N, C-alpha and C positions, 0 to 999 in steps of 0.2 A: 504493500500500500504506500502510495506516495504522499508525503506530507508537504503541503504547500505553505509558503511563508505567510504568516498572519491570516490564515484561513482555516476553516474547519475541515475535517475529513469527511464526515458523513452528515453533519447537521445541516449542510446545504440542501439536503433532501426535504427539509421542512420548508414548505412554500412560503411561510411567513418570515423566514430567517433572512437577515440582511447583513452579509459579511462586511460590506463597505461601512456600515454604521457600527458594527461590533468591533472592528479592528482599525479604526481611524487613528493613525499615529499622531503624537504631539509634534508640534513644530520645534525647531531649535530655540526660537525665542520663548516659547512656552516652557521648555525645559529649564532655561536660564531663570525664569521667574520662579519655578518650582524649587530651585536650589535653596531658597531662603526658608523653605518649610521642612526640608529633610537633610539627611546626611548621606554622603557617598560611602558605599561599602563594596568590598570585593569578595567573591566566593569561588572556590574551586569547583570543578565539575561534579555533578551529582549531588549538589547541596540542596536540601529541601528548603524552599522559601515559605511554603504553606502546605498544609496537609488536610485531607478530608476530615471534617469534624472540628477543625480549629475555629475558635471564635475570636473576634476582635483582631483579625488579621491586618497587618500594616499594608500600605500600598507601595508597590515597587515599580519604578520607572527604569526600563532597561537602557543603560548607557552604552554598554559594550557586551558582546556575547549574545546568548539566547537562553530562553526559558521554555521548557516543555510543560504543557498543561495537560493532565490526563485524568481520566475517571479512576476512582479507587480500584485496587486489584480485586478481581472476582474470579469465579470459576472459569470465566472466559479469558482471563489474563488481564494485563494492564493495557489500557487503550489510550494513546495520545490523541487528543482531539484538536489541539492547535498549538502553534509555536509563536512565541513572542520574540521579536528582535529589536533593534535599536529604536529608541523613543516610543516603545510600546508601554502601555500601562498593564501590569499583570493583576489579575483578579476578576471576580464576577460580582453578582448582586450583593453578596454578603459584605462587600466593602462599605455599603451604606447601612447595614443592619448589624445587630449582635447575634444573628443566627449563624449556625455552623456552616463552614465552607463545604461545597459539594465536590470540589476537585483537588488534585494534588498539583503542586508546582515545584519543579526542580531545575537547576541550572544544567546547561549542556556546554561543556568547556568552561574555561575561566570566564567569569561574568562579573561585570561591574554594574551596580544598580544605585539609584537614588531611593533611599528608604524613607518613607514619610509615615510617621506614627498616626494612630487614630485621632489623637487630640489635634495634631497639626492638620490632618486631613479635614476635620470639621471646620477648622479656621480657613483652610484653603477653599472649601466649598462655599463659604460665606463671602470671601474676598475676591476670588478669581472667577468671575461669571462665565467667561468663554470656556475655560478649562473645566469648570464644574459641569457645564452642559455636555461637553465631550465625554467626560467620565460617566455621567448619568446615562447618556445614550448608549455608551459602549457596554456597561454592565447589564443594562436591560436586555439588549440584543444577545448578549452572551448567555443569559439565563434562558432566553427563548431557544437558543441553540442547544443548550443542555437538555431542555425539555424534549427536543426532537431526537435525542440520542436513544437508540434502542436498548442500550445496556445501562443507562444512567438510573440512579435512584433505586427504588424498591419494586418488588412485584407483589401485587395484591391478588391473592387467590381466594375466590369465593363464588357463590352461585349468583347469577345475574338478577334473580328475583329475591335475593336476601337483603333485608332492610339494613343489617349491620354492615354488609359489604358496601352498599351504596352510600351509607353515611361516611365511611372511611374514605371512599373515593371522592366524595364531595369535599371533604376536608382537605385532601391532597390537592385537588384541582384549585380550590379557592386560595390555597397558600402557595401556588405555583411550585409544587414539589414534584420532580420527575418520577413517574411511576408507570407501570404497565398493569393491566387487569387481565387475569386468566381464570378460566373455569377449572375446577378440580378435575384431575384425571380420574379414570375409572379405578386405578389402584389407590389413589389418595382417598377417593370416596369410600372404598371398601375398608381401608385402614381406619378411617374416621368412624365408620359404623360400628366396628368392633372395639373401638377405644372406649370401653365402659359405657357404650351407648350414647356418647356425647359427641356432637359435631365439633371438629376443630376449626371450622371455618367461621368467619374469614381468617385467613392466615397472611401475615406480611413477611415476605422473605427479604431480609436486609442485604445490603451490598456485600457484606462479608460472608454470606451464606447462612447466617442464623435465621431461624424461623420463629415467629411470634404469633401464637394462636389467640384469637379474639382480643386484640389490644384495645384499650380505651383510647379515646381521642387525646386526652391529656398525656397519657403514658406514651403514645406514639409520637406526639409532639416533642416530648422530652428526649426520647431516643433518637429522633431524626435531627434534633437541633433546631426545630422550628420554634420551640418555646423561647420567648424573650421575657426576661424578668427585670423588674426595676432595680435601680441602685438603692439599697436600703439606707445608705448613709446620706443621700441627697434630699434636699427639700426643693421640689420643683416649683417654678412660678405658677404653673397651671397644669392640673391633671384633667384630661379629657376622657370621660368614661363612654366608650362606644366609638367604633370606627366606621359608621355609616357616612352618608354624604355630609350631614351637619358636623359630625365629629372630625372628619378629615378636613373639611373646610376650616373649622376652628383651628386645627393643628397647623395648617399651612400658614394662616394669617398670624397666629401667635408666634411661631418660630421665625417667620420672615421678619417680624418686628422685634426680634431679640429676646423673646420670652423663653425660658428654660421649660420645655414642654414634653409631656409624656402622654401617650394614648394607650388606654387599657381596653383590650378586646378579647372576648372569651373564645372565639372560634377563628375568624378570619375577617380582614377588612372588607367593607362593602355594605354591610347591613342588608336589609330587605332589597334595596336597590341593586345590590350585587348579584341577586338571583334573577334579575329581569333579563329576558332574552334580547330585547331591543327597546331602547328609549328614543323615540323619534322627535319629541317636542322639547328636547333639552337644547338650550341656546348654544350655537357654535358647531353643531353636528348636523348638517343638512340632510345627510343620509342615515342618521341615527347612530347610536352607539350602544353596545351591550352594557349591562350593569356591571359585569365583571371587569370589562376593560376600563370603564369610567373609574371604578374603584381602584384598580391597579395604578392608573395614571395619577390619581389623587394621592395614593400612598407614596408613590415614588417622588412626587413633588414635595411631600412632607419630609421624606427621608433626605432629600437634597438640602433642605433647610435645617437639618439636624434634629428632627423630632425623634424621640425615643419611643419605641413600641413595647408594650408588655402583652404578648400574644399567648393565648390558650389558658388564661386564668380569668374567671368571672370575678367581678366585684361583689362582695357579700355583705359589707357593712361600711358605714361612714359615720364619723363623729368629728366635731370641731373642738380643739383644745387650745386655748390661748392664741386664737387666731390662725392656727395651723390645722388643716384638714387631714385627718388620719383615715385613710381608706384601707380596708383589709380585703385582700384577694383570697380566692379559694386556696386552702392549704395554709392559711395564716400569714400570707406574705404581705408585709406592710408597704404602703406608699404614702409619702407625706408631701403636701402641697399647700401653697398659700391661697390658692383659689381652685375651684373645681367647675368644669363645664360638664353637665350631665347630658349626654347625647346617646343614651342607651337604647333608644328606639322602641320597637314593639315586637311582640312575638305573634305568630300566626294564629288566627282564630280557627276553630275546628267545627265540624258538623256533628250534630247530635243524632248519630246513626249507630245502630248496633254493629259491633265488630270493627268500628272505625280505627281504633288504635292498632288493631291486628294488622291492618294493611298499610300503615304508614311506612313510607320508603320502599314498599314492595307493591305498589299500586296506587297509593295516595301520595301526592307531592304538593309542595308549596312554591315551586319554582319551575319554569319551563325554559331550560337552557339546553345547550348542545348535549350535555350528559344525559338528561332525561329523554331527549328526543330520540335517542338510539332505540329505546324500547317502544317507540310509538310508530315506527315506520310501517305504513300500509295497514294500520289498525285503526279502529274507531276509538276516539278518546272523548272525555268529558271535561269541560272547563266550567267551574262554578264561581260566579262573582260578577258584579256589575261595574267595577272600577276600571281604571286605566290598565292596571297590572293584568287583570283578567283579559281585557281586550287585546293587549299586546301578546299575551300567551296564546290566545285563540288564533290570531293571525300568524304567529310564528309556527304553530303546530299544523295549521292548515296546509302548509307547503310540504309537510312530511307525512302526516297521518292520512289514513284512508278517508276519514271524515271527523269533523269536530262538532260535538253537541255542546252548545253553550247555554248553560242554565242560569236563569236569574229569577228571583222571587217577585220582582216588581213587574209592572205592565210594560216598561220600556227601559232603555239605557240612557234616555235623554238627560236625566238629572244627575247621573253619576259618572258618565264617561265623556271624554273629549270627542267632539264631532268628527274629527278626521278618522278616529278609530271606528265609530259607529258606521260611517259611510263605507269603510272598507269591509267591515263584517257583513253589512247588508249586500254588498256586491260579490262576496266570495261564494262560489258554488260549493266549496268544501266545508262551509260552516252553516249549521242550522241553529238559529236562536230560539230557545224554548223559554218564553216568558211565563211568569206565574207558576214556575216549576221548581221542585227541589227533590233531592235524592232521599229515598225512603228505605233502600236496602242495598247492602254490599255482600257479594257472595264469592266463594272460591276456596279451594283447599289450601295449597301452599301459598298461593298468591291470588290477587283479585282477578276474576274472570267474568263477572257479570254485575251490572249496575241497574237498579230500578229507580225510576223517578215518577212523581205524580204531578199532573197539571191541576192546580187548585180550582180552576174555572170549571173543568169538566169532570174531574175526579178520575180521569183515565190514567192508568199506570202503564208505563212503557218499560220494557226490559230490553237491554242491549248487551251484546258480547263485548264489554269494555274492560280492559285490564289496566288502564291508566286514567286516573282522575286528578285534575289539577284544581286545588281548592284555594281560592283567592278572595276571601270574604272579609278582609280587614284584619285588624290585629289588636292585641291587648298590650298595654304599656309594660315595658321592662323596668318596673319601679319597685319591685318587692323588697329590694335591698335598702330602700329609703323609707319604708314604713316607720313612723315614729321620729323621723329625722326632719322631714320637710312636709309642708301641707300638700295633700293630694285631693283631687275631686273624687266623686263617688265611684268613678270608673278606674281610678288609680293613676290618672294622668297628673303631672306635676303642675300645680298652680303657680303662676309667676306674675310679677308686676303689681301695680295698684296697691291696695291696702295689704295684700298678702306678702309682697316682696320685702326683703330687708332694705331695699332702696327702690325708689320710684322709677325703675327702668323695666322695659318689657320682659326681660329674661331673668330677672332676679327672683330667686326662690325665697322661702321664709328663713333659710339658714344663711347667715352672714358669709359672704365670699363664695357662695354656690349659685351657679346659673344653670338654666335648662334650655335646650334648643331641640328642634326637630320633632319627630313623631311622639316622643315621650312627654312633650309639653302640652298642656291643655289648650285647646282652641288653636293649635297650629294648623297650617294648611298642609295636608299630607301629599306633598309633591317634592320631587328631588330638587328642583330649582329653589323652592322655598326653604328646604332644609339647608341647602348650601348657603343661601342668603343669610339665614339666621346664624349659622356657624361662623360666617365671616364677620357679621355685624357685632356679635356678642363680645368679640375680642376688644373692641373699643371700651366696652363696659368693664372688662377685666383689667385693662390698662388703667382706667380711671380708679378702680377699686384699689389696685396695687399702689398707685401713686398716692392716694389718700391715706393709705395705711403703711407707707414705706418706712416710717420711723418706728412702727410697732411690730413689724414682722421680720423674722430672720432672713438674711439675704445670702444666696449662694454666690460664691466668687464668680465674676465675669457674667452674672445674670443681668437682665434689664433692670431689676430692682436695685442691684448693687450700683449700677451706673446712675440711676436716678438719685440714689442716696449720695453718691460722690459729687454729682453735679449740684445738689442742694447744699452740701457742705462747702463746696468751693464758692458758691454764690454768697453764702452767709459769711465766709471768711473775707471775701473781696468787697467789703463795705466802703462807702464813700470816704469815711474818715481814714481808712487804711490806704486808700488810693492817694488821697491828698498827702499822707505821710511819706509816700514814696517819691513824690514829685520834688 
């Protein structure tokens, strides 16, 4: 196999991969500017610069020699996927996160590099805009390339109609972790059946050959290095709970304006919007954008500005002590911050139908993405719901499924759905809209294979051979961890502003220094654009709150609050009398 300079070996087979963007070299002038951020080091041949599983890897700029980047050794051997030569930046997406590295990097021949530490890299990303953009683009495309490698990451073995298998697959997809999905072989199935009568699936086969039967999401995240945990010794300027559109927008604006920012997310960035197949009315995307892609771009934008992420741990408790918010994550992990933005969104509502829980993730879904669409090809499907998410799902599935039955309880879609979606649904020959209808029965042995619904006007019950139902009927707020801490309405949404808020601003909750935005906030508009707007606007309130309390809150070194305090002290020191005394 021939290895080409600064290009992948097999990942070019991925139609989305762009080698020109993944391997754009620095200019000589850029390298000279970078010298102030790092130090020159020389290594003999076969020296490891970074290894699969490493966290907090430094950035290396190749000055002389070359570096081979390879996938970790496996039963198939060690596979080199690209080479770095002069003025190349070595590394991939983990340069911007604290997640584990997915590849190995070692020198080929005597090699000289410019080594830039993580701390200096963060300063570089703030101060050198053109270089920061080049690095960000390169590491994104390199991760896309790794995702296209047939032997990268892990193998998920499980039955396609198994709920646990699909849940693990969704977790890996949403966290951009390379993987393959395989059905158990006949021998594996037989072994599983005699193994004390218990199924061993789903099984995750790790890159080193180890097998893990029925892993939990948090356990798998820890093992693969997806988990990112907060610095227990740091007090952040702002902690943002939730990485949906509002949380990610708040993170981008907070970090870009100098606030020390952490985002806490239990599963993966994106929220409910991250599961949308296509959003066509979001400003700036005339042909539409998938929720997953929009979320990925927002997360990368936040990483570029230095936002820290705490992934795979839910927030379970919040209290305020002497002006500092103490958040507790699952497992007792503490996070301390001077202010909090709650953007925890909402969880999907369910149908009141017998056997409903039995078919979740093996027939009943809350998102219509490319992953779920695989199970719908040339089959009849049902979409339940009258909002935009349901309309987008119906249109997306109509191009894949044999036919889409769209069920709503009301007489029409006019009051709940955007007109452009209604018009497309009415014109689609592959969608039948069933008004005044709802599901009354779900049937199937191992997985769903029949759905019955009733028309409330006529009482007629229809049975159809449906194995996939997409339920999009709204959501309940993710605010359980705040009961007793802030004021909620009768449905559990957070009340803000007015007489309830600790200050008279739209997003202030009843707890000092805590704000709420997006779907979790009472009376918010449940739209992606609205959530993004609230997330960006609330940061001005956070800034004002921190400025008003800058003398009573502890300040992290190099934070915006520390800068405010220094400026205030300098202004107080430089009084007119002292100025006259120097003249």
